[in-house]
C-alpha positions in Angstrom: 0.0 0.0 0.0 2.8 2.4 0.9 4.7 1.6 -2.2 1.7 2.5 -4.4 1.2 5.8 -2.6 5.0 6.6 -2.9 4.9 5.8 -6.6 1.9 8.0 -7.1 3.6 10.9 -5.3 6.8 10.3 -7.3 4.9 10.3 -10.5 3.2 13.6 -9.7 6.5 15.1 -8.8 8.1 13.9 -12.0 5.1 15.2 -14.0 5.3 18.7 -12.4 9.1 18.8 -13.0 8.7 18.0 -16.7 5.7 20.3 -17.2 7.8 23.2 -15.8 10.6 22.4 -18.3 8.1 22.3 -21.2 6.4 25.6 -20.2 9.6 27.6 -19.9 8.2 30.5 -21.8 4.9 30.9 -20.1 3.3 33.6 -22.3 3.5 34.7 -25.9 4.8 38.2 -24.9 7.7 36.5 -23.1 8.6 34.3 -26.0 8.3 37.3 -28.4 10.6 39.4 -26.2 13.3 36.8 -26.2 13.0 36.3 -30.0 13.2 40.1 -30.5 16.4 40.2 -28.6 17.7 37.2 -30.5 17.0 39.0 -33.7 18.9 42.1 -32.6 21.7 39.9 -31.3 22.1 38.4 -34.7 22.4 41.9 -36.3 24.8 43.0 -33.5 27.0 40.0 -34.3 26.9 40.7 -38.0 27.7 44.4 -37.5 30.3 43.6 -34.8 28.5 45.7 -32.2 30.1 43.7 -29.4 29.0 46.1 -26.7 25.4 45.5 -27.7 26.0 41.7 -27.7 27.3 41.9 -24.2 24.5 44.2 -23.0 21.8 42.0 -24.6 23.1 38.8 -23.0 23.6 40.4 -19.6 20.0 41.6 -19.7 18.8 38.1 -20.5 20.9 36.5 -17.7 19.6 39.0 -15.2 16.0 38.7 -16.2 15.2 35.2 -17.4 14.6 32.2 -15.3 17.4 29.7 -15.8 15.7 27.4 -18.3 17.4 25.8 -21.2 14.3 26.3 -23.5 14.5 30.0 -23.0 18.1 30.0 -24.1 17.3 27.9 -27.1 14.6 30.4 -28.2 17.2 33.2 -28.0 19.9 31.2 -29.8 17.6 30.1 -32.6 16.4 33.7 -33.2 20.0 34.9 -33.1 21.1 32.3 -35.7 18.1 32.9 -38.0 18.7 36.7 -37.8 22.4 36.5 -38.5 21.9 34.4 -41.6 19.0 36.4 -42.9 20.8 39.7 -42.4 23.8 38.4 -44.4 21.6 36.9 -47.2 19.7 40.1 -47.6 23.0 42.0 -47.6 21.4 44.6 -45.3 23.5 47.6 -44.2 24.1 48.0 -40.5 22.0 50.5 -38.6 23.8 53.4 -37.0 25.0 52.6 -33.5 22.6 55.2 -32.0 19.6 53.8 -34.0 20.6 50.3 -32.9 21.0 51.4 -29.3 17.4 52.6 -29.3 16.1 49.3 -30.8 18.0 47.3 -28.2 16.8 49.4 -25.3 13.2 49.2 -26.5 13.5 45.4 -26.8 15.0 45.1 -23.3 12.1 47.2 -22.0 9.7 44.7 -23.5 11.7 41.8 -21.9 11.4 43.5 -18.5 7.7 44.1 -19.0 7.1 40.5 -20.0 9.1 38.8 -17.2 9.2 41.2 -14.3 5.8 42.8 -14.3 3.0 40.3 -13.7 
């Protein structure tokens, strides 16, 4: 009898653990804010705006829960953006213009994750 109850409790704990991993990005605005920063990070890498790359990553580290899925969303968006920017042969935005875009995206990240 105790084994059955213990197994049931263990199964519930395991299910809760895995559901928290799957639901790493809880809302659409949260996912979109991560993707927007990934897109900007791809542009920053292409344009060699390394201060922006550091700033973006530091903002993510300070704001996001430590979940692998959230990092994967960011990395996927970064890679897609970097490749698309190169294929389109876009010109780099001015540092001042890019700074405004990054700050706006970080504000959205803060709103999505810190203000509930």
